[in-house]
N, C-alpha and C positions, 0 to 999 in steps of 0.2 A: 222609495231608494237611496241605498247612503250612500251619502260625503264621501270622494275623491278622499284620500290622504293625501299631505303636501310630505315630500320628501321627511324637512326635519319628522316629522309623527312617524313614517318607512322606523325611520334610523330608533325611534325609542323602543317603537314595540319588537324591533325588533331586539335591541340590547335586554327589554323586559323577557322576551324568552328564551335568553341567553342565560343570565341570569335566574332560570327556573332553573332553568338546565341545570346549572353549575347545585342550585339547590340540588338538585334529585339525585346527584353524584354524588355529595355528599354527606347524603341520607340525612339535610333536615336542613333546616334556617343556617347559612352564613352567618348571620350576624344574631345578637339575640331576639324575639319579638318582640321586648317591650321596646327594640330601639328606632320607630318606624318612621323617622324619619332619613335617621341611618340608610336604613334598604332604601325604603324611597330613593335616597341618593344613591346607594349601588345598586341599583339597579336602572338606571335610568340613568346612570353616567353627568348625572348634574352637583353641583356643590348642597351640602346643608343650606345652607343662605339661600341660593334660590328657595325649595321645594323648603322654607318652612315663610320667606314673602311672600309663595301660592297660599300656604295653609292661612296665612294670617285673612288670605281676598274672601277665601272660601267661606273661615269664620264670619270676615264682613260684614258678610252680603257681599259685596265686592266687585260686581262685571270681569272678567280675565279677557283682557284685550291684547293685542300685540302692540309693539313699540310704534310710536310715527314714524314714518318715511323721512329719514338724512334728508334735504332738498337740500344741492349745491344751489350755488349762488355767482355771484360774479363779480369778482375783486374791482374793487373800482381803483383807474384807473390815475395817482398818484403822474408821476416820472412823466406823462407826456409830453412831447413836444407845443411851444402856446400855439394857439388854432387864430390864426390873422382875419380878425370881424374884417378887415379888407380885401380878404380873399370870400368873402362868402357877399360883401356888396359887387367888386367888380366881375361877378358869374355874375350878377342881376341885370350892370351893363353892359358885358359882352352878351347878354339870352338879347337884349334890344340890338344893338348895334349888329347881329346876325339874322334880325331882323324876325325869331323865335316871338310867338306866346309868350310872357312874363304871370306866370297863375302857380301859384304852391308845385305843383304835381310836376314840372316839370322844371322851375328851379331845387326843390327836393335830385330831381332824377338827374341832373346836371353836379352836382353838388356827390352824389352819391356816384356818378361816372369819375370824378375828380378821384375820389379816395377823402374826400376834407374830411368825412361828419354822414355818421348814421341815425339820423334822429327826429324826432318828432317838431309840431308847429304846434302855438296855438296863442291868439287872438286875446288878447281881453282888454275892454273897454272901461275908458275913466271911468266909469261907476260899479265894474269891477265884476260882471259880467263877463261869463266865456262866451266859444264858440267861433264860428269860422260868416263872420258875414258875407263875402264876398261870395260865398256857395249855398247861401239864401237864398231859395227861390221866392218864394213872399214877398218879405222884405224887399223891396226893392229903392226905398233912399234909405238915408241918415243921418241923421238929426247933425243940425250945423253944429251945434255947439258943446258935442261930443267924440273925445278926441280914443283915436285906437292907435291902438299897438298890435303888431307881428313880436313873436316871444320865440328864439330859435334855441332849440337844447342838442351842443352841437356832442356829439361823438366818437368814439368811429368802434371798432370787434373788439378792441380790447375794453369798450366800457363808458362811462359817460366824462368830458373829458370837465373836469373842475375851472369852472373861471371861463369856458367859454360857450356861454352866453350870445345872444344880440337881441340884443332889445330896441325897433325901431320905430316912433313914430307914422304907421300909416301913411297921412295926410300929403307926412314933410315927404315920404319915401317916394309919393307920388308925383310930385313937382319936381323931387330933386334931378326925379328920372324924365316929365319931359323936360325938364330946361335944359339939358342931359342933351338929349334926343333932339330938341330945336338948334343948336349950337351946331351940330354933326352933318 
């Protein structure tokens, strides 16, 4: 079954038909037969440089492929207002005051509702292992000699905000929250 042609291929076929009809009406070739590349360029309405590049690829047995798709990337935000690290901490405290469960899901939900950031979290142990220890269903205990850190990467709809990362010692944060909770 023949493969359907895209619109660009159809336009080139139309150009070829038009060129050969002009040659028929002329009673012979429009350009000398010895000027092959110029005739091809004129028939397809492309530059002779393009025809030369393609003919070199064919001579060197290089596969003809389309140029890669250009992807647009979000620009980094450089002139964003400073994100106050204390606002993230206060959000966590307010969740405790409202007696809501304090986990990453509720923290992220609250921060996104306040439009403080749209970000991601990472937990890293002192030994360099990445992971989410509070979501681990197999490992119920943690090593007491190992420190864990939570890293929040902050940004908004415009992109990542440089210098707006929040790193906190996981165990110190729990201790700080429990002390504040006891004073309430």
